C-alpha positions in Angstrom: -18.5 19.6 13.8 -17.2 21.0 17.1 -16.5 18.5 19.2 -18.2 18.7 22.6 -17.0 16.0 25.4 -19.5 13.6 26.3 -17.9 12.6 29.9 -18.3 15.6 31.7 -18.6 15.6 35.7 -22.5 16.3 36.6 -21.1 19.5 38.7 -20.0 21.2 35.9 -22.2 20.0 32.7 -21.7 21.4 29.7 -24.7 22.8 27.2 -24.5 19.2 25.4 -26.1 17.3 28.4 -29.5 17.9 27.6 -28.6 16.5 23.9 -26.4 13.6 25.5 -29.2 12.5 27.4 -31.4 12.3 24.6 -28.9 10.0 23.2 -29.4 7.6 26.5 -30.8 4.7 23.8 -27.2 4.5 21.8 -26.0 3.2 25.4 -28.5 0.3 25.1 -27.5 -0.5 21.7 -26.1 -4.2 21.6 -25.0 -4.2 17.8 -22.9 -0.9 18.3 -21.1 -1.5 21.4 -20.1 -4.9 19.5 -18.9 -3.7 16.8 -17.1 -1.1 18.7 -18.8 2.3 17.8 -18.3 5.2 20.2 -19.8 8.6 20.7 -16.9 10.8 20.2 -18.7 14.1 20.0 -21.5 15.8 20.7 -23.4 19.4 19.6 -26.9 20.5 18.4 -25.4 19.9 14.9 -25.6 16.2 15.6 -23.7 13.0 17.5 -20.6 11.9 15.8 -19.3 8.3 16.4 -15.9 6.5 15.6 -14.7 2.9 14.6 -11.8 1.5 14.1 -12.0 -1.6 11.8 -10.8 -4.9 12.7 -9.4 -7.9 11.0 -12.7 -10.0 11.5 -14.6 -7.2 9.5 -12.8 -9.5 6.5 -15.1 -10.6 3.4 -14.6 -13.5 1.2 -11.8 -11.6 -0.6 -10.1 -11.0 2.5 -10.1 -7.4 2.3 -12.3 -5.2 5.0 -16.1 -5.5 3.5 -17.9 -2.6 3.2 -20.9 -5.0 5.0 -19.2 -4.1 8.2 -20.3 -0.2 7.7 -23.7 -0.9 8.2 -23.7 -0.2 12.4 -21.7 2.8 12.3 -24.4 4.1 9.8 -27.2 3.4 11.6 -26.0 4.6 15.0 -25.1 8.2 13.2 -28.4 8.6 11.2 -30.3 7.3 14.0 -29.1 9.3 17.0 -29.7 12.2 14.6 -33.6 12.0 14.7 -33.3 11.0 18.0 -31.7 14.6 18.8 -33.8 15.8 16.7 -37.4 14.6 18.6 -35.7 12.9 22.1 -39.5 12.6 22.9 -40.2 10.0 20.3 -38.9 6.3 19.1 -37.7 5.5 15.5 -37.0 2.8 13.6 -35.1 3.1 10.3 -37.3 1.8 7.0 -34.7 2.5 4.4 -31.1 2.4 4.7 -28.5 3.6 1.5 -24.9 3.7 1.3 -22.7 5.2 -1.2 -18.9 4.1 -1.1 -16.6 6.3 -2.7 -13.2 5.6 -1.0 -11.0 3.0 0.2 -10.2 1.8 3.5 -8.4 -0.7 5.3 -7.6 -2.9 8.6 -6.9 -0.6 11.4 -8.3 2.6 9.9 -10.6 4.8 12.4 -13.6 6.0 10.2 -15.7 8.7 11.8 -19.1 9.4 10.9 -21.0 12.9 11.0 -24.3 13.4 10.1 -24.8 16.5 7.3 -28.6 17.1 7.2 -31.7 16.0 8.5 -35.3 16.6 6.7 -39.2 16.3 8.2 -41.6 14.7 6.0 -44.8 16.5 7.6 -46.7 14.2 5.3 -45.6 10.8 5.9 -44.5 12.1 9.5 -41.0 11.0 8.9 -37.5 12.4 8.9 -34.2 11.2 6.3 -31.0 11.8 7.6 -28.1 12.0 5.5 -24.6 11.8 7.2 -20.6 11.3 5.8 -17.7 8.8 6.6 -14.6 9.6 6.9 -11.3 8.3 6.9 -9.2 10.5 10.3 -5.4 9.0 8.9 -6.1 10.8 5.6 -6.9 14.1 6.2 -10.6 12.8 6.9 -10.9 11.7 3.0 -14.6 11.1 2.7 -15.1 7.1 2.0 -19.1 6.9 1.8 -22.1 8.8 2.1 -25.1 7.7 3.8 -29.0 8.6 3.8 -32.2 7.2 5.9 -35.2 7.4 6.5 -36.8 7.0 10.1 -40.0 6.2 10.6 -41.3 7.1 14.6 -43.2 3.8 16.3 -44.9 3.3 19.5 -43.0 0.7 20.9 -41.5 -0.2 24.1 -37.5 0.4 24.4 -34.8 -0.1 27.1 -32.1 2.8 28.1 -30.5 0.3 30.0 -26.6 0.8 29.5 -25.5 -2.9 27.3 -23.6 -5.4 29.1 -22.6 -6.6 25.7 -18.4 -5.3 24.7 -16.7 -5.0 21.9 -16.7 -8.6 20.0 -12.9 -10.0 20.2 -11.0 -11.1 16.7 -11.3 -15.2 18.4 -14.9 -14.4 18.7 -14.6 -14.5 14.8 -13.0 -17.5 13.8 -10.2 -16.7 11.3 -10.9 -16.5 7.6 -9.0 -19.4 5.1 -6.6 -17.7 3.0 -7.1 -16.3 -0.2 -5.8 -18.2 -3.4 -6.2 -14.8 -5.9 -6.0 -17.6 -8.8 -9.2 -19.4 -8.0 -12.3 -17.7 -9.4 -15.1 -16.7 -7.6 -17.5 -19.3 -8.4 -14.9 -22.3 -6.9 -14.3 -20.2 -4.0 -18.4 -20.3 -3.5 -18.5 -24.4 -4.1 -15.5 -25.2 -1.7 -18.5 -23.6 1.2 -21.2 -25.4 0.2 -21.7 -28.1 2.9 -19.9 -26.1 5.8 -21.3 -24.9 9.1 -20.5 -21.4 8.2 -18.6 -19.0 5.4 -14.7 -19.3 6.0 -14.3 -15.8 6.5 -14.4 -14.1 9.5 -17.0 -11.2 8.9 -20.3 -13.6 7.3 -19.1 -16.1 10.3 -19.7 -13.2 12.4 -23.2 -12.8 11.4 -24.1 -15.9 11.4 -24.3 -16.7 7.9 -24.4 -19.9 5.8 -24.5 -21.1 1.8 -27.3 -23.3 1.2 -27.6 -23.5 -2.4 -25.1 -22.4 -5.3 -27.3 -22.1 -8.6 -26.1 -20.1 -12.2 -27.2 -16.5 -10.8 -28.2 -17.4 -7.4 -27.1 -18.1 -4.2 -29.1 -19.0 -1.2 -28.2 -19.3 2.5 -29.3 -19.1 6.2 -28.8 -16.4 8.9 -28.7 -17.0 12.4 -29.1 -13.5 14.6 -27.7 -13.4 17.7 -28.4 -11.1 20.9 -25.6 -8.9 20.2 -27.2 -7.9 16.9 -30.2 -6.2 18.5 -31.2 -2.7 19.4 -33.0 -1.0 22.5 -36.0 -2.1 20.8 -35.1 -5.7 21.6 -34.7 -6.3 17.4 -32.2 -6.9 15.2 -30.2 -3.5 14.6 -30.8 -2.0 11.0 -27.4 -1.6 10.3 -26.6 -5.3 10.9 -29.5 -6.3 8.6 -28.1 -4.0 6.1 -24.1 -5.7 7.2 -26.3 -9.1 6.0 -28.0 -8.0 2.7 -24.8 -6.5 1.5 -22.5 -9.5 2.6 -25.3 -11.9 1.1 -24.9 -9.4 -2.6 -21.2 -9.7 -1.8 -21.9 -13.8 -1.9 -23.9 -13.6 -5.0 -21.1 -11.5 -7.5 -18.6 -13.7 -6.0 -20.4 -16.4 -8.8 -19.2 -13.6 -11.9 -15.3 -12.8 -9.7 -12.5 -13.9 -11.9 -9.4 -15.4 -11.0 -7.1 -12.1 -9.8 -10.3 -9.8 -9.5 -11.6 -8.2 -7.1 -15.2 -7.0 -6.6 -15.7 -3.3 -4.9 -18.9 -2.1 -3.6 -20.5 0.7 -5.5 -23.9 1.6 -3.9 -26.0 -0.7 -1.1 -29.9 0.1 -0.7 -31.7 -1.6 1.8 -35.6 -1.4 2.7 -36.3 -2.7 6.5 -39.7 -4.3 5.8 -40.0 -5.9 9.5 -37.9 -6.4 12.4 -36.1 -9.8 13.0 -35.8 -10.9 16.2 -32.5 -13.3 17.7 -32.4 -16.3 17.7 -34.8 -17.2 14.5 -33.4 -19.3 11.2 -34.0 -17.0 8.7 -33.4 -17.5 5.0 -31.8 -15.4 2.2 -31.7 -15.4 -1.5 -29.4 -13.1 -3.4 -29.9 -13.2 -7.2 -27.6 -11.8 -9.9 -29.1 -9.3 -12.0 -26.9 -7.9 -14.3 -23.0 -9.1 -14.9 -21.6 -6.5 -17.3 -17.7 -5.6 -18.3 -17.8 -3.1 -15.2 -21.1 -3.3 -13.0 -22.8 -6.3 -11.4 -26.1 -6.0 -9.6 -27.3 -8.0 -7.2 -30.6 -8.1 -5.3 -31.2 -9.8 -2.3 -34.4 -11.2 -0.2 -33.8 -11.8 3.3 -37.0 -13.7 4.7 -39.6 -16.6 3.0 -42.2 -14.1 0.5 -43.6 -17.9 0.6 -44.6 -17.5 4.0 -45.2 -13.8 4.0 -42.0 -13.5 6.1 -40.1 -11.4 4.5 -37.4 -8.8 6.6 -35.6 -6.7 4.0 -35.0 -6.2 0.3 -31.6 -4.8 -1.0 -30.4 -3.7 -4.1 -26.7 -3.9 -4.3 -23.8 -2.8 -7.0 -20.4 -3.7 -7.5 -17.5 -2.4 -10.0 -14.8 -4.8 -11.3 -11.1 -4.0 -10.6 -8.4 -5.5 -12.3 
């Protein structure tokens, strides 16, 4: 993608100006602003976004959690739908990511769209994208796809007042003892007001129960997580689902072992509102020699309030 400036003066407007106007909705996305995601380039092929990973993106293992990629994926995939059809409003109904490379704290991640297809039968669009690490000659670290569904719902294009969350917004992580098993690490979380790792703390997740093959908890969405429709951004729901899955996978992590994200597939069934108290359940489906599979439900099926379901895979790394 050739870079086109996004902040030219009105007297010398580039050809991309109309495209930029189609993305005013991005300026009103609280979740993207809070996660430090910025529009880096724009042309007829799509919008390119960049995000520098922060220490508070770390998960329970002390490493930058792949769950934190959710809002960046939502931005780059959703933007393509708006560029393609700017007069319509979209929500993401399904979001999938496959992780194929490593990255850490302080890395600049660049997300670029790669294709868009229109399904005339269902009146939806399918967008694909890839995420690269700029410091390593644009090494691809993830590929992603989504299905975007047009809806009739009011939205705001007012620029967000949310700034990038600072490290002190996410209370620091407890030191990770590599000699402790995942089950021992999780047992220490019961009874606490939040999880002892920056990302799940920032996402306002807690653990309420630990069972043989299941972990349960609560999630309290905040206003910084919202999109221009006033509901929680799909990328944040992706992050919560992936982090919940990571907690369940932790049940079978052996001492001195890491679990690496493979794939995350999230079906977004309903739009959560901020300030709700939402249950989540992460269930181990398979724990093999190499592969760990987890299914996640966000919401309470008993009360017909399921917001998302997810399927996640992890690989054991010794």
